[in-house]
C-alpha positions in Angstrom: 23.6 -3.2 10.8 26.8 -5.0 11.6 29.1 -2.1 10.8 30.7 -3.9 7.8 31.5 -1.7 4.8 28.7 -1.8 2.2 29.6 -3.6 -1.0 28.6 -2.5 -4.5 28.5 -6.2 -5.5 25.0 -7.5 -6.6 23.1 -9.0 -3.7 23.1 -12.8 -3.3 19.9 -14.8 -3.0 20.4 -15.0 0.7 20.8 -11.2 1.0 17.5 -10.7 -1.0 15.9 -13.3 1.3 17.0 -11.4 4.4 15.8 -8.1 2.9 12.4 -9.6 2.1 12.1 -11.0 5.6 13.0 -7.6 7.1 10.4 -5.8 5.0 7.9 -8.5 5.9 8.6 -8.0 9.6 8.2 -4.3 9.2 4.8 -4.6 7.5 3.7 -7.2 10.0 4.6 -5.0 13.0 2.9 -2.0 11.4 -0.3 -4.0 11.0 -0.1 -5.2 14.6 0.5 -1.8 16.0 -2.5 -0.2 14.4 -5.2 0.6 16.9 -7.7 1.2 14.1 -10.4 -1.4 13.9 -9.9 -1.9 10.1 -6.9 -0.9 8.0 -9.0 -0.9 4.9 -11.4 1.7 6.3 -8.4 4.0 7.0 -7.2 3.4 3.5 -10.6 4.3 2.1 -10.8 7.4 4.3 -7.3 8.5 3.2 -8.1 8.0 -0.5 -11.4 10.0 -0.1 -9.4 12.8 1.6 -6.9 12.8 -1.2 -9.3 12.4 -4.2 -12.4 14.1 -2.9 -15.9 12.8 -3.8 -15.5 9.6 -5.8 -17.7 6.7 -6.9 -17.4 3.5 -5.0 -16.2 1.6 -8.1 -13.4 4.1 -8.6 -12.4 3.9 -5.0 -12.2 0.1 -5.3 -9.9 0.6 -8.3 -7.7 3.1 -6.5 -7.3 0.8 -3.5 -6.8 -2.3 -5.6 -9.7 -3.9 -3.8 -12.8 -5.9 -4.8 -16.0 -3.9 -5.0 -17.6 -6.0 -2.3 -14.8 -5.3 0.1 -15.0 -1.6 -0.5 -18.8 -1.8 -0.1 -18.3 -3.4 3.3 -15.8 -0.7 4.4 -18.1 2.0 3.2 -21.1 0.6 5.1 -19.1 0.7 8.3 -17.8 4.2 7.6 -21.3 5.4 6.7 -22.8 3.9 9.9 -20.1 5.7 11.9 -20.9 9.0 10.2 -17.5 9.3 8.5 -18.7 9.0 4.9 -21.9 9.9 3.1 -23.2 9.2 -0.3 -24.1 12.2 -2.4 -25.5 12.5 -5.9 -23.0 12.4 -8.7 -23.2 15.8 -10.4 -22.4 14.2 -13.7 -24.9 11.4 -13.4 -27.9 11.9 -11.1 -28.6 8.2 -11.1 -25.2 7.4 -9.5 -23.7 8.4 -6.1 -20.3 9.4 -5.0 -18.7 8.9 -1.6 -17.9 12.1 0.3 -16.1 12.5 3.7 -18.2 14.2 6.3 -16.8 16.8 8.7 -16.4 14.0 11.2 -14.6 11.9 8.6 -12.2 14.7 7.8 -11.5 15.1 11.6 -11.0 11.4 12.0 -8.5 11.0 9.2 -6.7 14.2 10.3 -6.4 12.9 13.8 -5.3 9.5 12.6 -2.4 10.9 10.5 -1.3 13.2 13.3 -1.1 10.2 15.7 0.8 8.3 13.0 3.3 11.2 12.5 3.8 11.5 16.3 4.5 7.7 16.5 7.0 7.9 13.6 8.7 10.9 15.1 9.1 8.9 18.4 10.3 5.8 16.6 12.9 7.7 14.6 14.0 10.3 17.1 17.5 8.7 17.4 18.0 8.6 13.6 20.1 11.1 11.8 17.8 13.4 9.7 19.9 12.8 6.6 19.4 9.0 7.0 15.7 9.5 7.3 15.6 11.5 4.1 17.6 8.9 2.4 15.3 6.2 3.7 12.3 8.2 2.3 13.9 8.5 -1.1 14.8 4.8 -1.3 11.3 3.8 -0.1 9.7 6.0 -2.8 12.0 4.5 -5.4 11.0 1.0 -4.3 7.3 1.8 -4.4 7.6 3.1 -7.9 9.7 0.1 -9.1 7.2 -2.3 -7.4 4.3 -0.5 -9.1 6.0 -0.9 -12.5 6.6 -4.6 -11.9 2.9 -5.1 -10.9 1.7 -3.1 -14.0 3.9 -5.2 -16.2 2.6 -8.4 -14.7 -1.0 -7.2 -15.1 -0.3 -6.2 -18.8 1.2 -9.6 -19.4 -1.8 -11.3 -17.8 -4.1 -9.4 -20.2 -1.9 -10.1 -23.2 -0.1 -13.5 -22.8 1.2 -13.4 -26.4 3.2 -10.3 -25.6 5.1 -11.9 -22.7 8.8 -11.3 -23.2 9.7 -13.0 -19.9 9.8 -16.6 -18.8 8.5 -15.5 -15.4 4.8 -16.1 -14.9 2.8 -13.0 -13.9 1.9 -14.4 -10.5 5.6 -14.9 -9.7 6.4 -11.3 -10.7 3.9 -10.1 -8.1 4.8 -12.6 -5.4 8.4 -13.7 -6.1 9.6 -17.2 -6.4 8.3 -19.9 -4.0 10.6 -21.5 -1.5 10.7 -24.6 -3.7 11.7 -22.6 -6.8 14.4 -20.7 -4.8 15.8 -24.0 -3.5 15.7 -25.6 -7.0 17.7 -22.6 -8.3 20.4 -22.7 -5.6 
């Protein structure tokens, strides 16, 4: 930061643009730094570790992914011995995905490496600033989830739209042309 005092005035379009670019760079650098072969596979393993045995269709919903994408991830995880399909106790015709012991170890090791990398990256930060960052990031995630849910609801029920903003724009933000036209 430039050391300028923080203003309580609403952000300008340029400030929102810079914030968006900064967040984009962060996500881009996180994705580039991952040494895992497939981020979606880690997401699937993490969700299985969190939720326990779950049907593939439910995993797809939890990850906001298409069923075919989850099936591809599961096939790789299964061939690596990280996931196995077990009979669904509620419906013997269906299967659930279950982490194997190797899958549990893999996700455990992954998160410990991630924590070590974060600790190294933030070692010069004040702990109070890190806690504030965590609170603000959680708040943003919750707000973003609400925006996405609202856009999905509006897409399902177009007659209930109370906004002039199309659902796709709520999810992605205005295009460059739209921002330029509004300036």
